[in-house]
N, C-alpha and C positions, 0 to 999 in steps of 0.2 A: 742060703740066702742071707743077705745082710740087711738090716733095717737101720735106717738113720733117723735119729730124732734126739730130742733133748732128754737129758737124764732126769729122772724123777727127783733127784736131789736138788736140781736147779729150780724146779717149779715150787719147791717148798721154801726157797729163799725169800726173805721179805723184800718188797720193792722199795727202792730208794729214789726219792725225787731228784731229778737231775739238776733242777734249778730251784732250790729251796729259798734262796735269797729273793728271787723275783716273786715267788708266791707270797712271801712275807710282805714285800712292798705292796702288792695288790691289796692284801688285807688291811695294811695300815692306811692306805688311801681311802678305802671304803669306810673304815671306822672313823677317819677324820671327817669325811663328808657327813656321816651320821651325826657326829657331835655338832657340827655347824647347824644342821637342820634342827637339832634339839634346842640350841641357843636361840634360833630365830622363831621357835615355836611351831615349826613345821612338822607334820607327821612323818615318821620314818617309814618309808615304804619298802617292804620286802620285795625285791625284784630278783628275778632269775638272772644269773650272770650272762652278760652278752657275749657274743663270740669274741669281741675284743678282750673282755675281761678274762675269758677262758684262755685266750692266747697269752695274755700277760701272766696269768697264773701258771700256765704251762711253760712260759718262757719261749714261746714260739711266735714268730712274726706271721701275720695273716697273709695268706696267699691271695693274689689278685685274681678274683673270679670274674669271668665275662669281660676282660680287658678289651678284647676285640670288638665286642658289641658297644662298649662305652666309646671307643674310638670312632666307630662308625656313626654312632648317635651324635657325637659332637661335630663330626664332619658334616652330617646331614643338616644339623641346625645352622652351622655357618654357611653351608651352601644354599640352604633355603633362604636365609637372610640376604645373601648376596643377590639371589635371583629376584626376590621381592623388591630389593632396592633398585636393581636394574629395571625391573618392570615399571616401578613408580616413576623412575626418571624418564623412561620411554614414553609413558602416558603423559607426563607433564610436558615433554618435548612435543608430542603430537598435539596436545591442547594449545600450547603456545603457537606452534606452527599453523594450526587450524584457525586460531583467532587472527593471526597476521594475514593469512591468505584471504580470509573473509573480509578483513578491513581494507586490504590493498588491491585485491584482484577480484574475488567473486562478487563482493558487494557492488563495487562500481561497475563491473562489466555486466552482470545479469540485471541489476537494478537499473542501470543506465539504458540498456536495450529495451527493457519492459516500459519504462517511463517514456522513452522517446517514441516508441510505437503507439502508445496511448495518445501522446501529443500530436503525432502526425495524423492519426485518425480524426482528431478534434480540430485540426488546423483548417484555416480558411485562406485561400489565395486572394489577396487584395492588391489590385493594381489599377492603373489608369491607361486606357487605350486611346490613342490618337487616331481620329477618323478623318480621312481626306478623300474627296471624290464627289460624284454626282449620284444621288439616290433617286431612282424613278419611283413615282407614286401613282399607282393605278387602282383607284378604289371609288366608292360612292359613299356619300354621307347623307343620312336621312335627316331632314329638317322638319320637325313637327312641333309647332308651338303656336300660341296666340299672340298677335302683334297689335297692341293698343295704338290707336291713331287718333290724336287730338291736337290739331294745329290749324292755324289760319293760312289760307292760300288764295290765289287769284285764279278765277275761271274765265277763259276767253271764249265767247260764243263763236261757234263755227258757222252759224247761219243766222238769218233774221229770225227773231223770235217774237211772238205775239203773246202777251199775257192778258188773259181775259178775267173779268171779275175782280179786278184790282180796285183798291180804294186809295184815293189821294187826298192830301191836304195842301191847299194853296193859300198862302198868305201874301198877297201882292198889292197891298194898299187898298184900292177900291174893291178888287176881286178877292174874295175870301171864300174858300171851300173847305169843308171839313168832312172827311170820310165820303167823298163823292165817288160813286161807282164810275169806272172808266175802263177803257182798253188801252194797254200800254204796248207800244211797239219798240222792240230793241233791235237795232240793226246788227248785222254780222260784224264781229270783231270787238263787240262791246266787252269790257273787262269788268267782271263782277267779283268783289271780295266774298269769300266763302269760309266758314268755320267748320272744319271736319272734326267729328267726335264719334269714332267707331272702333270696333275690334275686328281685326282681320285674322282668321284662322289660316295657319300655314302648315301644310303637310306635303312635303316634296322631297324626292331623292335627288341629291345634287351630285353628279359625276365629277370625280376628281382625277385628272390625268395630267400630272405635271412632273417635272424633273427638278429636284431640290439640290442645288449645289452646296456641298459641305467642304469647308476648309479648316483644318486643324481643330476639329471638335474633340474635346477631352471627355471621354466617357469612363466613369468609375466602374470597376468590375469587382465583384466579391463572389468567389466560388468556394463553398464549403466542401472539403474532400470527403466528408461522410456521405454526401449525396452523389458522389461520382463512383466510377468503377474501382477506384483505389481503396474504397472502404473495405472490400472483402480481403485483399492480401494484408492490409494493416491489422484488421481484426484477427486474422488467423495467426499472425506473428505475435500479437499481444497475448492471445490465449495460449500460445505455445510456451512463452516464457513466464506466464503467470504462476504455475505451481513451483518452478524453481525459485522465483523471486520470493514466494511465501516461505519456502524452506530457508533461504539465506537470511531473511528478515528475522526468523526465529532464533538464529545463532547469536549469542552475545558478542558485543564488540570489545569487551575488556574483562579483566579478572573481577572487577567490582560487580559488573553485571552478572558474571557467571556465579559468583558467590551469593549475591542477593536474589538472583532469579528474576530481576526486573530489567526491562529494556528501556 
C-alpha cells in the first residue's frame, strides 16, 4: 500500500508571505490615518481589520458574494418604481377624464334632466280660450231683500168715494168757515197726489230660462300641472334622478376644487 501525503520536512519549513509589499502598504495606510487622527485630537480607535483590509493585507481581491441577489434587488427597485409611476399616471388620467366627463356630460345631462322634471311639475299652463256660440241658461235665482219705497205718486179713484167726518176751511169773502165738519164727495176718476213711504219685503224665486249668445269671448285659463294627473309621472322621474344628481354635484369641477375640497 502506498500512502500519499506531504513530507514532514515540508511542514517544518517557515511560511513566506506571497505579497509582502501589499501587506506593508496596508500597515502604512493605517499608521498614516492614525497620525492624522492624533493631529486632529481625535481618539485612535482600535478596530478589527475589515474584510477589505484583510484582503488588502493578504493581497487578494474580494470575491463578489450575493451578486445575483443584488442584481435582482436592483431590478425589483427599478421595476417597482416604473409600476408606481405608471399607476400614478393612470390615476391622474382617470381623475382628469372623470372631471372632464362630469363637466361636459354627466353634469349637464343628469342635472338638466332633474331640474327640468322639477320645473315641469311646478309649471302652469296659461292661455286664453276664445268662446263662440250660444249658451243656454236654465236656472232659478232667489231674490230675498227689503225694498224701501219713498216717493210721490198720483192715485186715480176707480169709483165715487165719499169722505165722511172731514173738516174744511172756506175763505170766500162774506162766507168764512174754519174746521167746519162736512161730508166730501169725490167722483170716479179723481186724481189724488199721494206720498208713499214704506218698506216692501221681497222673498221670491225668479226662474231664468234664456239663451245667451256669445261671440269671440276671450277667457283666460291657468292650469297648474301639479294639480293634474301629470303630477305623478313628473314626481316619479324627479325622484328617480335625485340621488344621481346629488352624487354628480359632490364631484369637483376642477383641480382647484379637488385640492381645496370646496365646491
